[in-house]
Biopython code that builds the backbone (N, CA, C, O; Angstrom):
import numpy as np
from Bio.PDB.StructureBuilder import StructureBuilder

atoms = [
    (1, "MET", "N", (5.918, 25.215, -9.419)),
    (1, "MET", "CA", (5.937, 23.802, -9.710)),
    (1, "MET", "C", (4.676, 23.399, -10.468)),
    (1, "MET", "O", (3.626, 24.022, -10.313)),
    (2, "ASP", "N", (4.780, 22.392, -11.259)),
    (2, "ASP", "CA", (3.666, 21.901, -12.062)),
    (2, "ASP", "C", (2.562, 21.351, -11.164)),
    (2, "ASP", "O", (2.834, 20.614, -10.216)),
    (3, "GLU", "N", (1.316, 21.713, -11.467)),
    (3, "GLU", "CA", (0.183, 21.279, -10.640)),
    (3, "GLU", "C", (0.033, 19.757, -10.627)),
    (3, "GLU", "O", (-0.276, 19.175, -9.587)),
    (4, "ASN", "N", (0.249, 19.106, -11.779)),
    (4, "ASN", "CA", (0.146, 17.645, -11.834)),
    (4, "ASN", "C", (1.207, 16.982, -10.979)),
    (4, "ASN", "O", (0.943, 15.967, -10.335)),
    (5, "LEU", "N", (2.410, 17.551, -10.967)),
    (5, "LEU", "CA", (3.483, 17.007, -10.145)),
    (5, "LEU", "C", (3.129, 17.129, -8.674)),
    (5, "LEU", "O", (3.327, 16.191, -7.902)),
    (6, "ASN", "N", (2.604, 18.287, -8.288)),
    (6, "ASN", "CA", (2.171, 18.467, -6.905)),
    (6, "ASN", "C", (1.103, 17.447, -6.528)),
    (6, "ASN", "O", (1.149, 16.881, -5.436)),
    (7, "GLN", "N", (0.140, 17.206, -7.421)),
    (7, "GLN", "CA", (-0.923, 16.249, -7.142)),
    (7, "GLN", "C", (-0.355, 14.840, -7.037)),
    (7, "GLN", "O", (-0.777, 14.068, -6.175)),
    (8, "ASP", "N", (0.594, 14.494, -7.899)),
    (8, "ASP", "CA", (1.225, 13.174, -7.840)),
    (8, "ASP", "C", (1.928, 12.964, -6.507)),
    (8, "ASP", "O", (1.840, 11.887, -5.917)),
    (9, "ILE", "N", (2.620, 13.985, -6.037)),
    (9, "ILE", "CA", (3.317, 13.890, -4.751)),
    (9, "ILE", "C", (2.311, 13.726, -3.618)),
    (9, "ILE", "O", (2.491, 12.880, -2.743)),
    (10, "LEU", "N", (1.254, 14.531, -3.631)),
    (10, "LEU", "CA", (0.221, 14.422, -2.600)),
    (10, "LEU", "C", (-0.439, 13.044, -2.613)),
    (10, "LEU", "O", (-0.718, 12.475, -1.558)),
    (11, "ASP", "N", (-0.688, 12.509, -3.814)),
    (11, "ASP", "CA", (-1.319, 11.195, -3.927)),
    (11, "ASP", "C", (-0.437, 10.103, -3.317)),
    (11, "ASP", "O", (-0.941, 9.161, -2.706)),
    (12, "LYS", "N", (0.872, 10.235, -3.484)),
    (12, "LYS", "CA", (1.791, 9.237, -2.922)),
    (12, "LYS", "C", (1.877, 9.341, -1.406)),
    (12, "LYS", "O", (2.092, 8.338, -0.725)),
    (13, "LEU", "N", (1.712, 10.541, -0.880)),
    (13, "LEU", "CA", (1.839, 10.763, 0.558)),
    (13, "LEU", "C", (0.537, 10.562, 1.325)),
    (13, "LEU", "O", (0.562, 10.300, 2.528)),
    (14, "THR", "N", (-0.603, 10.681, 0.639)),
    (14, "THR", "CA", (-1.904, 10.602, 1.300)),
    (14, "THR", "C", (-2.384, 9.157, 1.376)),
    (14, "THR", "O", (-2.567, 8.500, 0.351)),
    (15, "LYS", "N", (-2.583, 8.676, 2.585)),
    (15, "LYS", "CA", (-3.064, 7.311, 2.793)),
    (15, "LYS", "C", (-4.590, 7.297, 2.763)),
    (15, "LYS", "O", (-5.241, 7.984, 3.550)),
    (16, "VAL", "N", (-5.146, 6.518, 1.862)),
    (16, "VAL", "CA", (-6.603, 6.346, 1.818)),
    (16, "VAL", "C", (-6.995, 5.332, 2.881)),
    (16, "VAL", "O", (-7.941, 5.546, 3.639)),
    (17, "CYS", "N", (-6.263, 4.232, 2.929)),
    (17, "CYS", "CA", (-6.505, 3.217, 3.953)),
    (17, "CYS", "C", (-5.385, 3.333, 4.988)),
    (17, "CYS", "O", (-4.264, 2.876, 4.762)),
    (18, "ILE", "N", (-5.701, 3.937, 6.100)),
    (18, "ILE", "CA", (-4.707, 4.157, 7.147)),
    (18, "ILE", "C", (-4.272, 2.827, 7.761)),
    (18, "ILE", "O", (-3.090, 2.639, 8.052)),
    (19, "CYS", "N", (-5.195, 1.920, 7.958)),
    (19, "CYS", "CA", (-4.884, 0.642, 8.628)),
    (19, "CYS", "C", (-3.851, -0.187, 7.864)),
    (19, "CYS", "O", (-2.965, -0.789, 8.469)),
    (20, "THR", "N", (-3.966, -0.217, 6.549)),
    (20, "THR", "CA", (-3.039, -1.027, 5.755)),
    (20, "THR", "C", (-2.020, -0.174, 5.005)),
    (20, "THR", "O", (-1.161, -0.709, 4.304)),
    (21, "GLY", "N", (-2.108, 1.145, 5.147)),
    (21, "GLY", "CA", (-1.126, 2.050, 4.556)),
    (21, "GLY", "C", (-1.182, 2.180, 3.046)),
    (21, "GLY", "O", (-0.151, 2.393, 2.408)),
    (22, "VAL", "N", (-2.366, 2.057, 2.463)),
    (22, "VAL", "CA", (-2.495, 2.147, 1.004)),
    (22, "VAL", "C", (-2.646, 3.612, 0.602)),
    (22, "VAL", "O", (-3.587, 4.278, 1.032)),
    (23, "PRO", "N", (-1.721, 4.120, -0.225)),
    (23, "PRO", "CA", (-1.800, 5.529, -0.630)),
    (23, "PRO", "C", (-2.823, 5.762, -1.743)),
    (23, "PRO", "O", (-3.228, 4.839, -2.450)),
    (24, "ARG", "N", (-3.219, 7.010, -1.871)),
    (24, "ARG", "CA", (-4.176, 7.404, -2.910)),
    (24, "ARG", "C", (-3.630, 7.102, -4.302)),
    (24, "ARG", "O", (-4.399, 6.776, -5.206)),
    (25, "SER", "N", (-2.311, 7.205, -4.488)),
    (25, "SER", "CA", (-1.723, 6.914, -5.802)),
    (25, "SER", "C", (-1.986, 5.466, -6.212)),
    (25, "SER", "O", (-2.251, 5.195, -7.384)),
    (26, "THR", "N", (-1.916, 4.546, -5.274)),
    (26, "THR", "CA", (-2.201, 3.133, -5.564)),
    (26, "THR", "C", (-3.671, 2.941, -5.894)),
    (26, "THR", "O", (-4.014, 2.217, -6.829)),
    (27, "MET", "N", (-4.542, 3.591, -5.127)),
    (27, "MET", "CA", (-5.977, 3.488, -5.394)),
    (27, "MET", "C", (-6.303, 3.985, -6.800)),
    (27, "MET", "O", (-7.046, 3.337, -7.537)),
    (28, "LYS", "N", (-5.741, 5.139, -7.167)),
    (28, "LYS", "CA", (-6.001, 5.697, -8.491)),
    (28, "LYS", "C", (-5.473, 4.768, -9.583)),
    (28, "LYS", "O", (-6.120, 4.584, -10.614)),
    (29, "ARG", "N", (-4.312, 4.192, -9.355)),
    (29, "ARG", "CA", (-3.727, 3.300, -10.364)),
    (29, "ARG", "C", (-4.613, 2.087, -10.605)),
    (29, "ARG", "O", (-4.873, 1.737, -11.756)),
    (30, "VAL", "N", (-5.083, 1.435, -9.539)),
    (30, "VAL", "CA", (-5.894, 0.234, -9.737)),
    (30, "VAL", "C", (-7.255, 0.567, -10.344)),
    (30, "VAL", "O", (-7.824, -0.237, -11.083)),
    (31, "ILE", "N", (-7.776, 1.757, -10.030)),
    (31, "ILE", "CA", (-9.037, 2.182, -10.647)),
    (31, "ILE", "C", (-8.828, 2.418, -12.144)),
    (31, "ILE", "O", (-9.649, 2.004, -12.963)),
    (32, "ARG", "N", (-7.731, 3.081, -12.493)),
    (32, "ARG", "CA", (-7.419, 3.297, -13.916)),
    (32, "ARG", "C", (-7.235, 1.970, -14.650)),
    (32, "ARG", "O", (-7.562, 1.854, -15.831)),
    (33, "GLU", "N", (-6.706, 0.969, -13.941)),
    (33, "GLU", "CA", (-6.434, -0.330, -14.554)),
    (33, "GLU", "C", (-7.663, -1.232, -14.604)),
    (33, "GLU", "O", (-7.568, -2.376, -15.049)),
    (34, "GLY", "N", (-8.821, -0.732, -14.153)),
    (34, "GLY", "CA", (-10.050, -1.491, -14.342)),
    (34, "GLY", "C", (-10.812, -1.900, -13.100)),
    (34, "GLY", "O", (-11.899, -2.467, -13.218)),
    (35, "ALA", "N", (-10.288, -1.636, -11.914)),
    (35, "ALA", "CA", (-11.036, -1.948, -10.695)),
    (35, "ALA", "C", (-12.135, -0.901, -10.558)),
    (35, "ALA", "O", (-11.888, 0.203, -10.070)),
    (36, "ASP", "N", (-13.342, -1.244, -10.985)),
    (36, "ASP", "CA", (-14.409, -0.250, -11.082)),
    (36, "ASP", "C", (-15.488, -0.368, -10.012)),
    (36, "ASP", "O", (-16.530, 0.281, -10.101)),
    (37, "THR", "N", (-15.237, -1.196, -9.001)),
    (37, "THR", "CA", (-16.160, -1.297, -7.874)),
    (37, "THR", "C", (-15.361, -1.267, -6.580)),
    (37, "THR", "O", (-14.155, -1.513, -6.579)),
    (38, "LEU", "N", (-16.030, -0.970, -5.494)),
    (38, "LEU", "CA", (-15.392, -0.964, -4.183)),
    (38, "LEU", "C", (-14.741, -2.313, -3.899)),
    (38, "LEU", "O", (-13.602, -2.376, -3.437)),
    (39, "GLU", "N", (-15.464, -3.378, -4.174)),
    (39, "GLU", "CA", (-14.962, -4.714, -3.885)),
    (39, "GLU", "C", (-13.697, -5.034, -4.673)),
    (39, "GLU", "O", (-12.763, -5.635, -4.142)),
    (40, "LYS", "N", (-13.668, -4.632, -5.934)),
    (40, "LYS", "CA", (-12.480, -4.885, -6.769)),
    (40, "LYS", "C", (-11.281, -4.099, -6.260)),
    (40, "LYS", "O", (-10.173, -4.632, -6.185)),
    (41, "VAL", "N", (-11.494, -2.842, -5.911)),
    (41, "VAL", "CA", (-10.404, -2.014, -5.387)),
    (41, "VAL", "C", (-9.869, -2.622, -4.095)),
    (41, "VAL", "O", (-8.657, -2.714, -3.900)),
    (42, "GLN", "N", (-10.777, -3.034, -3.215)),
    (42, "GLN", "CA", (-10.360, -3.629, -1.950)),
    (42, "GLN", "C", (-9.602, -4.939, -2.165)),
    (42, "GLN", "O", (-8.614, -5.200, -1.480)),
    (43, "LYS", "N", (-10.051, -5.749, -3.096)),
    (43, "LYS", "CA", (-9.393, -7.025, -3.357)),
    (43, "LYS", "C", (-7.967, -6.822, -3.860)),
    (43, "LYS", "O", (-7.048, -7.517, -3.427)),
    (44, "VAL", "N", (-7.784, -5.872, -4.769)),
    (44, "VAL", "CA", (-6.467, -5.636, -5.361)),
    (44, "VAL", "C", (-5.519, -4.969, -4.373)),
    (44, "VAL", "O", (-4.338, -5.315, -4.325)),
    (45, "THR", "N", (-6.018, -4.016, -3.580)),
    (45, "THR", "CA", (-5.143, -3.222, -2.717)),
    (45, "THR", "C", (-5.034, -3.743, -1.286)),
    (45, "THR", "O", (-4.082, -3.413, -0.580)),
    (46, "GLY", "N", (-5.989, -4.544, -0.858)),
    (46, "GLY", "CA", (-6.007, -4.979, 0.538)),
    (46, "GLY", "C", (-6.678, -3.974, 1.457)),
    (46, "GLY", "O", (-6.774, -4.200, 2.663)),
    (47, "ALA", "N", (-7.140, -2.873, 0.899)),
    (47, "ALA", "CA", (-7.843, -1.870, 1.698)),
    (47, "ALA", "C", (-9.109, -2.486, 2.278)),
    (47, "ALA", "O", (-9.749, -3.330, 1.650)),
    (48, "GLY", "N", (-9.455, -2.055, 3.472)),
    (48, "GLY", "CA", (-10.654, -2.570, 4.129)),
    (48, "GLY", "C", (-10.414, -3.822, 4.936)),
    (48, "GLY", "O", (-11.331, -4.331, 5.579)),
    (49, "SER", "N", (-9.185, -4.331, 4.913)),
    (49, "SER", "CA", (-8.885, -5.563, 5.652)),
    (49, "SER", "C", (-8.155, -5.288, 6.957)),
    (49, "SER", "O", (-7.708, -6.215, 7.632)),
    (50, "GLY", "N", (-8.033, -4.009, 7.312)),
    (50, "GLY", "CA", (-7.328, -3.641, 8.528)),
    (50, "GLY", "C", (-8.230, -3.626, 9.741)),
    (50, "GLY", "O", (-9.333, -4.174, 9.726)),
    (51, "GLY", "N", (-7.751, -3.000, 10.778)),
    (51, "GLY", "CA", (-8.436, -2.978, 12.063)),
    (51, "GLY", "C", (-9.822, -2.372, 12.053)),
    (51, "GLY", "O", (-10.676, -2.786, 12.838)),
    (52, "CYS", "N", (-10.070, -1.401, 11.187)),
    (52, "CYS", "CA", (-11.390, -0.753, 11.188)),
    (52, "CYS", "C", (-12.361, -1.423, 10.223)),
    (52, "CYS", "O", (-13.515, -1.006, 10.117)),
    (53, "SER", "N", (-11.910, -2.452, 9.523)),
    (53, "SER", "CA", (-12.742, -3.210, 8.572)),
    (53, "SER", "C", (-13.330, -2.333, 7.465)),
    (53, "SER", "O", (-14.431, -2.592, 6.978)),
    (54, "GLY", "N", (-12.599, -1.308, 7.078)),
    (54, "GLY", "CA", (-13.050, -0.466, 5.972)),
    (54, "GLY", "C", (-13.916, 0.709, 6.356)),
    (54, "GLY", "O", (-14.375, 1.444, 5.482)),
    (55, "ASN", "N", (-14.154, 0.907, 7.641)),
    (55, "ASN", "CA", (-15.014, 2.020, 8.055)),
    (55, "ASN", "C", (-14.436, 3.376, 7.681)),
    (55, "ASN", "O", (-15.192, 4.305, 7.398)),
    (56, "ARG", "N", (-13.110, 3.515, 7.672)),
    (56, "ARG", "CA", (-12.494, 4.790, 7.338)),
    (56, "ARG", "C", (-12.256, 4.945, 5.844)),
    (56, "ARG", "O", (-12.466, 6.028, 5.297)),
    (57, "CYS", "N", (-11.822, 3.881, 5.176)),
    (57, "CYS", "CA", (-11.420, 4.030, 3.773)),
    (57, "CYS", "C", (-12.558, 3.837, 2.767)),
    (57, "CYS", "O", (-12.474, 4.342, 1.647)),
    (58, "THR", "N", (-13.595, 3.132, 3.134)),
    (58, "THR", "CA", (-14.678, 2.869, 2.181)),
    (58, "THR", "C", (-15.253, 4.148, 1.573)),
    (58, "THR", "O", (-15.388, 4.216, 0.351)),
    (59, "PRO", "N", (-15.600, 5.168, 2.372)),
    (59, "PRO", "CA", (-16.128, 6.400, 1.759)),
    (59, "PRO", "C", (-15.116, 7.065, 0.833)),
    (59, "PRO", "O", (-15.499, 7.636, -0.188)),
    (60, "LYS", "N", (-13.834, 7.000, 1.176)),
    (60, "LYS", "CA", (-12.800, 7.618, 0.345)),
    (60, "LYS", "C", (-12.651, 6.876, -0.981)),
    (60, "LYS", "O", (-12.480, 7.498, -2.030)),
    (61, "ILE", "N", (-12.716, 5.556, -0.933)),
    (61, "ILE", "CA", (-12.619, 4.759, -2.159)),
    (61, "ILE", "C", (-13.823, 5.034, -3.055)),
    (61, "ILE", "O", (-13.676, 5.207, -4.265)),
    (62, "LEU", "N", (-14.999, 5.074, -2.467)),
    (62, "LEU", "CA", (-16.211, 5.366, -3.245)),
    (62, "LEU", "C", (-16.123, 6.745, -3.888)),
    (62, "LEU", "O", (-16.568, 6.929, -5.021)),
    (63, "GLN", "N", (-15.556, 7.713, -3.179)),
    (63, "GLN", "CA", (-15.385, 9.055, -3.736)),
    (63, "GLN", "C", (-14.416, 9.020, -4.917)),
    (63, "GLN", "O", (-14.673, 9.661, -5.936)),
    (64, "LEU", "N", (-13.307, 8.282, -4.801)),
    (64, "LEU", "CA", (-12.357, 8.171, -5.903)),
    (64, "LEU", "C", (-12.997, 7.510, -7.120)),
    (64, "LEU", "O", (-12.771, 7.944, -8.249)),
    (65, "LEU", "N", (-13.790, 6.471, -6.900)),
    (65, "LEU", "CA", (-14.489, 5.807, -8.008)),
    (65, "LEU", "C", (-15.437, 6.777, -8.707)),
    (65, "LEU", "O", (-15.515, 6.798, -9.935)),
    (66, "GLU", "N", (-16.146, 7.566, -7.935)),
    (66, "GLU", "CA", (-17.086, 8.547, -8.492)),
    (66, "GLU", "C", (-16.339, 9.633, -9.267)),
    (66, "GLU", "O", (-16.757, 10.021, -10.358)),
    (67, "GLU", "N", (-15.243, 10.119, -8.706)),
    (67, "GLU", "CA", (-14.440, 11.133, -9.387)),
    (67, "GLU", "C", (-13.921, 10.604, -10.722)),
    (67, "GLU", "O", (-13.950, 11.314, -11.727)),
    (68, "TYR", "N", (-13.449, 9.365, -10.731)),
    (68, "TYR", "CA", (-12.924, 8.791, -11.969)),
    (68, "TYR", "C", (-14.038, 8.639, -13.003)),
    (68, "TYR", "O", (-13.852, 8.944, -14.180)),
    (69, "LYS", "N", (-15.192, 8.164, -12.548)),
    (69, "LYS", "CA", (-16.348, 7.994, -13.441)),
    (69, "LYS", "C", (-16.777, 9.325, -14.040)),
    (69, "LYS", "O", (-17.212, 9.382, -15.191)),
    (70, "ASN", "N", (-16.656, 10.394, -13.262)),
    (70, "ASN", "CA", (-17.056, 11.730, -13.723)),
    (70, "ASN", "C", (-15.947, 12.442, -14.500)),
    (70, "ASN", "O", (-16.122, 13.587, -14.919)),
    (71, "GLY", "N", (-14.824, 11.781, -14.693)),
    (71, "GLY", "CA", (-13.738, 12.373, -15.466)),
    (71, "GLY", "C", (-12.978, 13.475, -14.737)),
    (71, "GLY", "O", (-12.354, 14.323, -15.375)),
    (72, "GLU", "N", (-13.024, 13.469, -13.414)),
    (72, "GLU", "CA", (-12.363, 14.517, -12.647)),
    (72, "GLU", "C", (-10.852, 14.327, -12.604)),
    (72, "GLU", "O", (-10.124, 15.278, -12.321)),
    (73, "TRP", "N", (-10.370, 13.130, -12.876)),
    (73, "TRP", "CA", (-8.943, 12.858, -13.015)),
    (73, "TRP", "C", (-8.790, 11.711, -13.970)),
    (73, "TRP", "O", (-9.724, 10.947, -14.212)),
    (74, "GLU", "N", (-7.593, 11.601, -14.513)),
    (74, "GLU", "CA", (-7.350, 10.566, -15.538)),
    (74, "GLU", "C", (-6.652, 9.373, -14.964)),
    (74, "GLU", "O", (-6.372, 8.415, -15.685)),
]
sb = StructureBuilder()
sb.init_structure("model")
sb.init_model(0)
sb.init_chain("A")
sb.init_seg("    ")
for serial, (resi, resn, name, xyz) in enumerate(atoms, 1):
    if name == "N":
        sb.init_residue(resn, " ", resi, " ")
    sb.init_atom(name, np.array(xyz, "f"), 0.0, 1.0, " ", f" {name:<3s}", serial, name[0])
structure = sb.get_structure()
């Protein structure tokens, strides 16, 4: 199977924000569309507004922002 297809499937299945159920695919999409800070990503996706107040998803979102900035994914 194509590696990009596998990654797309994993991104759809992997929840970055467990409390609000936001998948990695959504996070990547909003980052590609211009949400270039943690606050912008959280505002668009609702991540960080769940029971843990962002304690679980904040590091993951920051990692995705860094990966995108470094050109690790498109």
